[in-house]
N, C-alpha and C positions, 0 to 999 in steps of 0.2 A: 681650229681657226682660231685669228685676234680677232678680238673684238676693240671695241672702242678705248677701254679701260687699258687693257692689255697691251695696246701699241700707245698712249698715251706713258704709261709704267715708265715703256722701255726707253722714253723721253728724260725720262728726270731718275731714272738707275740708271746703274750699267752691273748686269750680269746681276740684278738681284739689290745690288750695293748702291748707297748715296751717300756723297759727298757733296753736300748743300750748303750756300751762303746765303743764310738769313740779311735779308740788306730792307724789312721794312721797317727799322728803326727812324727814319725823316719825319712820320707823325709821329712818333712817341716822344722822340728828343731833338729834332731839329738836325741840322745837318754837323752831324758830331764828325770827332776826328776820324779820318780814311773815308768816309762819304762824301767829303763836301763835292765832290765830281763823281757823283755813284755811275753816270755810266763810263767813265773813263776804269774805273777801277771792274765793273763788270768786261771791259775787253781785255784788262790787263790781264786778265786770272782766265779765262775762259778758255786756255789750253795748255790750264795744270792740273789737271784733273777732276776738276770740278764735273759733276752730273749737272747739276741744276741749279739755280738760285731764285730765291724767295723775295716778290717785291712788291709794291703795291700798283694800283692798276692807274695811278697818273704816271707813273715810270713806263711801265708797259708801254701806253699810248702814245711815250714823247722818244722812244728809243731810236735812235739816230739810226739802226740798222737790227735787225735778228740776230741774237745773239745764236753762239755754238752750240748752248746749251739748253736743259730743261728749261721753263719756267713756270713758275709756280705764283698765282697770282695770291696775294696775302687777303682776306676780307674782314678783317677784325681790325677795331680799331680804341685808341685813347691816347689823350697827352698828359705828360706831364705836369702841364700847367692849369691840367682841371681840377675839379673836386677831388673824382674820384677815379685816381688813375689804374686802380683793379679793373673796373667797369669796361670790357670791352666791348665796344657793341658793331652791329655791320655794318658795313659799309661799303660795298657793293654787291651785284646779284653773278649766281655760277653763270648766266646765259650771256652777260656783259663781258665775263672773264674769257668766256670759250670766243664772242666774236672779239676779242682782243690778241687772242692767240696764244693764252692761257693751254700747259699741256695738266698743269694740277691747281687744286684749289688749297689755300691756308686757314685757317683760322684758330682763334688764341682763346683759350679759356682757363680763369684761373678759379680753381677749386678751393673749397674755403673761404671765398670771401661773400660779403653778403650779398652782393649781385648774383652771386654762382647760379641760381633758377632762369635768371634773364638769359646768362649765357647758355648754359644748357639747352635750355628751349631752343634759343637759335642753331647750336651746334646739330640737334637732331633735323631743323627743318633744313638747314645746308646739306645737312647728308643725305635725305633725302630727293634732294634736286639734284646733287652730285649721283647719283642712283639714276633719276633720271635721263641724265645727260652722259652714262658713261665716265664720268670725271672722276681721278684718285682726289680720295680727301685725306690730307695732314691733318692731323688734329694735335697742335702744340697746346700739352695737358701741364700746368702747373701749379703746384700747392701753393696758393698763397691769397693770405687775405687774413682778416680778424682772426679767423679759426683754426690759422696752423701757425706749431709751436713750435715743429722742427722741419724743413720742407724738404731736408733729404733724409729722412726713418723711412726706411723699404716699407714700410706696411703702407706708410703712406702712399709715399711712390706708386706701389702696385697698384692700390685703390687709384692713383689719379689714372695713372695710363689705363689702365682695366674698364674705366668712365668711357674713354675714349675710345678703345675697341668696340662697347657693348654700345655707344651712339651712332656707330658705323663709319668711324674711321677705316681707313684703308691701311695710314702708316701711324704710328703715334709717335709723336715726340714725346720727353720728357727729360726731368732733372739728371742728371748720374748722381747716385748715392755714394759715390766716392770711391767704391770698390768693386772688384770684381765678382768676387764671390754676393756679398748682398746683391749685386744688379741683375743674377741670374733669375733672382727669384722674382724679378720686375720683369725680367724678360718672358721668362718660364711660364707666368702665369698672363699674357695677357695674348688673346687669341692670334694679333695681327703683329706684324713685323714693329721693331720700335729703333726711334734713332736716339739722339742723344743730343741735348742743346749744352750752349757751350758756356755758358752763364759769364761772370766779370770775366774782365780779361788777366789771362793768365802772368804768372810771374816769368818762366821761363818756356823755352821751350821744350824739356824734356816732360814738362806740368801737362802740355798740350796731347803730348803725343801719347805720355803715358795713360792720360783719360779716354783718347781717342782707343788705345790699344784693350783695355779695363772693359771698355765697353764692346767692341767685337768678342773680346775669350769669352763675354758673358752672352754671347747672343746676337747680338744688336745688329744692325747690316748697315750700320753708319752713323756720320754725323751730320748736323747740322750745325754751323761754328760760323758766329757773326764775328763779335769786337776780336776774336782769339786770331781772327786773319785779316780782317779790314784794316786793325790797329797795329798788324803786325808791321816789322821796318823791312820786310820782306814777303809780300802775302804769298808772291807763286812758289817759292821756297817752300814756306811751310805747308801749301797746299799740295805740291809733291810728297814730300814726306808723310803726309798723312796721306794721298792715294796711297802710296807702297806699303804701308800697314792696313788699310781696308781691304784693295786687291789686290796684292801679294803676301799679303799674309807675313810679312816683316816684320821684323821685333821694331818698337822704339828705338832701343839702343842703335842698330844698325842703319834706321834712318835718319838718325841726331849725328852719326857721324857723317853720312852724307850732306848734310846741312852744314857742317864745318868743313866739308872739304870745297865745296861750293863756295862758301863765304872766304874761302883763302885765297 
């Protein structure tokens, strides 16, 4: 019998896999390139293979119409203008997100920052509340802060991902270590499904697709790519190629050839 958590997971995943666009950047960085018209972007991409989007509560509240993809409410915030940009504070509650119609909850934790203890405490409290309401929790676990020398070190990333799982997340989002072999350790030592972040905007389409394929080969269930999608010259096109890799196990070279054909 399906219960609340399974029903909501089915709305943000497709057969257990995820192609998600995080668009919570407006608080951190303001109206950055690609998200000036966040609503227009959502509706432009909702039928391109996307399973879910991550947005802040104010964007959910003011959506002109319900999107056809799963909605994950992001409850963490800091700004690039502040004195402590790595300190993510809670800016909403699980009950409010449910009232707004969210299918899942997202929080951002920076492991290695001096404010790590407060962020971990909030992660645990939000996890308990998500369990109470049967709402999936996606923990964005980043090795970021004063105590992190190499944010892509496989042991560091494995530790960071494990923290998210042990704190009660249903899905852990973390950085890609750069190759499939090393990322297998991250996935293999994390008790819950893992998705990767896109990081800075990639130089080429090939880089984006290879990163996605490498993560999937390592056992990840998908990707949550932001700038590499909403700052792409043709977001629906790159989303279509990513969906082929994630849901159809298509190799990146074939997916890239399809992109090239579509551009002609």
